[in-house]
N, C-alpha and C positions, 0 to 999 in steps of 0.2 A: 589533551591533558594540559598543554601550555595555556590554552584559552581558559580552561577551568581553573588552573592555579592563578592566572592573572585576575580572573573574576573574584576568586577568594581573597587575594591580596588587596584588591581595590575595595571590596566590600568590608573586609575586616578592618582595613585601614580607616575607612570612613567611619565605621562603627566605633573604633577606638578613639579617634579624634572627637567624635560627637560625645562619647562617654566622658572623656576628660573635660571637655568644655562644659558639659551639663553639670558635672560634679563641681567644677570650679565656680560656676555661676551660683549653684545651690549653696555652697559653703560661704561665698561672699555675701549672699543674701542673708544667710543665717548670722554672719558676723554683724551685718548692719542692723538686723532685727534685735540682736542681743544688746548692741550699743544703745539703740533707741529705748529698749525696755529699761536699761539701767538709768538713762537720762530721765525718762518719765518718772521712775521711782524717786530719784533725787529731787526732781521738780516738785513732786507732791510733798516731799519733806519740807522743801523751801516754802511752799504755799501754806503748810500747816505750822510753820515756825518751829519745827522739831528737828532741824538739820544738825547733826553732830559733827564734830571736827576731831579727828579725821573722819572723812566720809567712808562708810563701808563699801567695798568694791571687790569683785572677784579677781583672782590673779590674772595678770596680763592686761588689766584695764586701769586707765588713769582717769580721774574725775576732778574737774575744777568748776568752781562757781565764780563767775567774773561779773563785777558790777558794771554800772554804766560808764565809769571812768576807767575801765579796763584793768581794774585791780582785782587780784585773786583774793577772795574772801574765805574760801574753804577748799580743801583738797582731800584726796584719798591718800593712803599710805604710799610713799614712794613717788609722789607727784610734786613737781616744782611749785613752790609757794609764791614765787616772785614773777615769773614770766608765764603768760598764758600759753596754752598749747597752740593757739592760732595767732598769727600776726594780726595787728590791728586792722589792716585792710581786709584780710580774710574774714576776720570776725564780724566786721560791719557789713560785708557784702553777702554773707551766707544767709539765706532765708531761715525762718524758724523751722525746726525739725528736718532740716536738710543735712547732708553729709558730704564728705570728700575724703580722698585718700592722701596720706602724707608719708614721706619716708620715715621709717621708724627711728633711725639714728638721730633725728631732730629732737626727739623727746626721750630718748634712751630706751626705746622698745625695739625688739628684733623685727626685721621684715617691714612690710608695709603696715600702716595702721589706718583704721577707719575712724574718722572723727565726725560726730554728730553734734548739733547745737539745738537745745530746747529752751525756750523762754520760761521764766518762772517768777513768782513774787507778785506783789500788788502793782497796779499801773503806775504809781508815783515812785516806785522803787524797784524797777525791773532788773532782773539779773539774768545771766545766761549760763546754763549748765552745759559744760563741754565734757564729752566722754570720748576717750580714745581707746579703741579696741584693736589689739595686735592680731594680724592674720597669719603670723608665722606658722602657728600650729596647723592652721587650715591649709596653707600652701604646702606644708610638709606632707600632708595626706595626699594632696594632688600629685606631688612629686613621686611619692611612693607608688601610687597607682600608675603613673606614667612609666616608671621603671619596670613595674611588673608586666605591663602591657608590652613594653619593648622586648622583655625577655620571653614572655609567653607567646607573643605574636609569631615569631619564626617557628617555634615548636608546634603551635596550633596549625599553622599553614602546612608545615611538613607532614603532620599527622593526617590532616584532611586530604592532602595530596596523595599520601600513601593509601588511605582508604578508597579514595576515588580511583586510583590506579588499579587496586585490587578488584573493585567492583566493575570497572570498565573491562578489565581483563577477563573476569568471570563471565561478563555479558557477551563480550565479543569472541570468546574462545569457540563457541559453537559456530559463529559466523566464519571464523578462520578455518574451522574444519570443513564447512560447506565450500569455502573458496578453494581449499586444497583438493577436496573431492572433485569439484568442477574442473579444476586444472588437470587433475589426473585423467578424468574422463575425456576432456578436450584433447589432451596430448596422446591418448591411446589411439593406436592404429586400428581402424575397424577391420575385422576379419570377415571371412566368409562363413565361419562356423555359426552354429545356432546356440551358442552358450548363453548363460543367463545375462541379462543386460546389467551394465554397471549402474550402481546407485549411490546416492549421496548419503553420508552418515546422518542419522536422525537422533538428535539429542533427547535424552529422557527427561525433559524439563516441563513439558506440557504447556509451554508458553508460545508466543508468536514465532520464535525461531523454530520450535518443533513443528508448528503448523506450516511454516514456510518450507521446511525440509520435506515434509510429506507431500505438499503441493508440487514441489520441484521434482520429486521422485515420480509422482503420477504423470507429470509432464514428460519426463524422460521415458517412462513406459509407453506413453502415447507416441512420442517421437520414434522410439525404437520399433514399435509396431508399424507405424507409417513407413519407416525406412525399409522394414522387411517386406511390407506389401509393395512398395515401389520397386524394390530390387526384384521381387518375384514377377511383378508386372513387366518390368523392362526385359527380364530374361524370357518370359513367355512371349512378349511381343516380338523380340528378336527371332525367337524360334519360329513363330507363326509367319513372320515376314520372310524368313529364309526358305521356308518350305515351298511356296509357289515360285519364288525366284529360282530355286534350285531346279524345280521341274521345268520351268521355261528354259533355263540355260541348257539343261540336259537335252531337251528336245531340239533346240536350235543347234547344239554341237553335233548331234546325231544327223540332223538334216544337212549340216554343212559338210560332214564327212561322206555322206551318201546322198548326194543331191539327185541322182537319177532314180533312186528307189524311194524317194520321199513323196508321200501323198500330201501335197501342199494344202489343199482345202481342209483335210482332216487336221493337219498341223495348225492351221490358222484357227480352227474351231477349238482345239486344245489350248492354244495360247490365249484365245479370247476368254475361255472358261477360267484359266488361271488369273488373267488380268481382272476379270469381274470379281473373283474371290479376293484378289489383292486390293482392289479398289474398295470393296466393302469392308475389308479388315481395316484399312487406313481410315475410312470414314468412322468406323466404330471406335477406333483408338482416339481420333480427334474429338468425338463426342464425349467420351469418358474423360479425356483430359480437360475439356471445357467444364464438365460437371465437377471435377475435382477442384478446379480453380474458383468455382462459384461457391461462396459461403453459404452455410445452411440458412442464414437469415435473409439472404438476397431473395427478393420476390421473383417468382417465375412470371413470364409474360402472361397476362390475363386477357381473356376474351370469353364471351359466352359461346359455348360450343353445344350444338345439338348432337348428343351422343349417338342417337339412332342413325342420323344422316351420316355422321363420321364413320360408323361401323359399316354402313351399307357401301360407302365409297371404297373402303379398304377391302371388304369381302369380295367386291366385284373383280378384284385382280386374281382371285383363286377359284379355279373351277371346282375343287373338291370341298369348298367351304359352304355350308348351309347357314344362312343368316336368318335368325328369328327376330323380326322387327318388334319393337315395344308397342304396347297397346296405346300409349300416349307419348307425346314428346317429352324427352328427358334431357335436362341441361346440366352442364357443369361449367365451372370457370377455370380456364387454363390455356395452355398453348396448343392450338389445333395440330401443328406439325409434330410436337412431342407426343401428344396422345395418339396420333396416327402411327407414329414409330413404335409405340408400345404395342398397339394391336397388331401391327405388321410382324413384329418380332415373335409375338406369341403364336400367330397363325403360321409363320415359317416353321417354328418348332413343331407345332401340331401336325402340319401337312407332312413334314419330313418323317414323322414317326407314326402317323396314323395308318391303320390297316385299310380302311375304306373311306370314312367320312370324318369331317370336322364340323362341329356346330358352334356358332357364335351367337351370343344373346346378351341382352342388357335388360335390367329391371331395377325398379326403385327398391331401396333397402333402408327405410327410415329416412334419415337425413343424408344418406349416401346413394350413389348409383353403382350397382354391381355389374361389371362386365365379366362374362364367363366364356372361356374357350375350352371345349370338351372334345377329346379325340378318343378313338378306340384302339390306340396303340398299346405298347407294352407297359406304359406307365413309368413311374419313378418310385423306387423303394422309399419308405418313410424315413429311413436313416440318411438318405441323400438329398432330401427335399430342401434343406437349408444350404447345403454345400453347392448345389447347382447354381445358386445366385452369385457365387464367387467368379471372378474373372478367369477366363480360359479354363473353365471346368467342363470336362466331358466325361460322361459315364461310360462311353464307348468311343475311345479316341479314333480308332480306325474308321468306324462307321460314320462318325461325325465329320471327319475330314473328307471322306468320299462324298458325303451329301452336301458338302460346302459349308458346314458349320465352322464357326470360329471360337465358340465358347464364350462369346461376349453378349449374346442376345439377351439372356435373362438378367445379366448384370446391368445392362442398359435399361431394361424394363424396371427393375427395382429402383434404380437411381432416378429415372424420370417420374415414376409414381410417387416416390418419396418427396420430390420437389413440389408435387401437386398436393401434398398433404394426405396421400392415400396409402394403401397397403396392398400387397400382392401375396397370395397364399396358394399352395398346391394341395390337392386332395384327390382321393380316389374317385373315379367315375364308375358307372356300371361295368364298362369294358375298356378301361383306359385311365386317362388323367384329366382332371378338371383344374384349370387355372382361374382364380377369381381375383379381379382387380376392383377394389372399393375406392371410389373417389368422392369427395364431399360434393353434395348436390348444390345447385344454384337456387 
């Protein structure tokens, strides 16, 4: 506001000074033009030999006709008949049709006067017509304007400052409401409840501030959802890590208290099983953490991958998996290790739940390559086929833990497939579940 008022003061001040100066110049030019017009009219009368005495002139104007010997031969009413308006030196040095300003008290006129000289008469008897025009009335108009500006200037500045203050206040009031809302949200202590997320007030203006508030609220919703997912992830991770550690601690404490009755080879096998599960869980958590840190626009490592060869190598690790090789080589562009991890996770799930066999196949699907994993297990209900891709989701917690599952396999599959620009879907098979991964072909 201070800057705005300062700019108004400077701008209006410069405008007022320019207005007064322009008016003063215009009025003085008008006075000079009026004096010249009067002198030209008198000069024509002299040339025509019809000059009367006294010479007719408007009020506030003095007219003299001076001969070559500086004698006054004719005057207007109220003009000195003996002494010329100009001194001899001024009279002889002023060019024809030129003018100058004189103090008015010198010839009995108020204020400054404009004096012009115009030659007239025949060449052998030249005379000079002197016309003095008072500028007091014109100066009075300039003074009145200056006084009005001096009075109106502070009032105008104050009025404009008030209007600017009200407009700025109306414009920034929604911004202040947003700031207060953000401060309230920032100062609030996050609880463990699942209440509605705090939101910023949205002004009903439909302008940029409205759109900013809507965008910020959308951002708060996304941050709240991300925080809830992170909190659930940390809680689930802590629970999953605590389970094998608790088992290992319990077995070691029992073995320590009953050393003579402990089957140490069996204990070592049990501990190794828990360590393998714990190591796999840590690896899965690290992979998901790295995936979360990677932006969606970050390119995945790219290489040309022969899908049939990759699937054959992964399927060779599983005795119960039957691999159906493609009729022709099929290629995709991506990270071989990540794609191998996708297939391995799907096969682990299928083998863990299959009744007898698991079938792995790949085929061309237009511009895509479709990898299918089919098992003859109990399948997954349609209502749960989206939920199973969430982290630490198990449809049968006890059975999954006993089988060594962590609830992260399908979450890792979806994240890695998404980074490669593909999709993963679940569907019913003849006697079980079919998982289809579609990847862009090379």
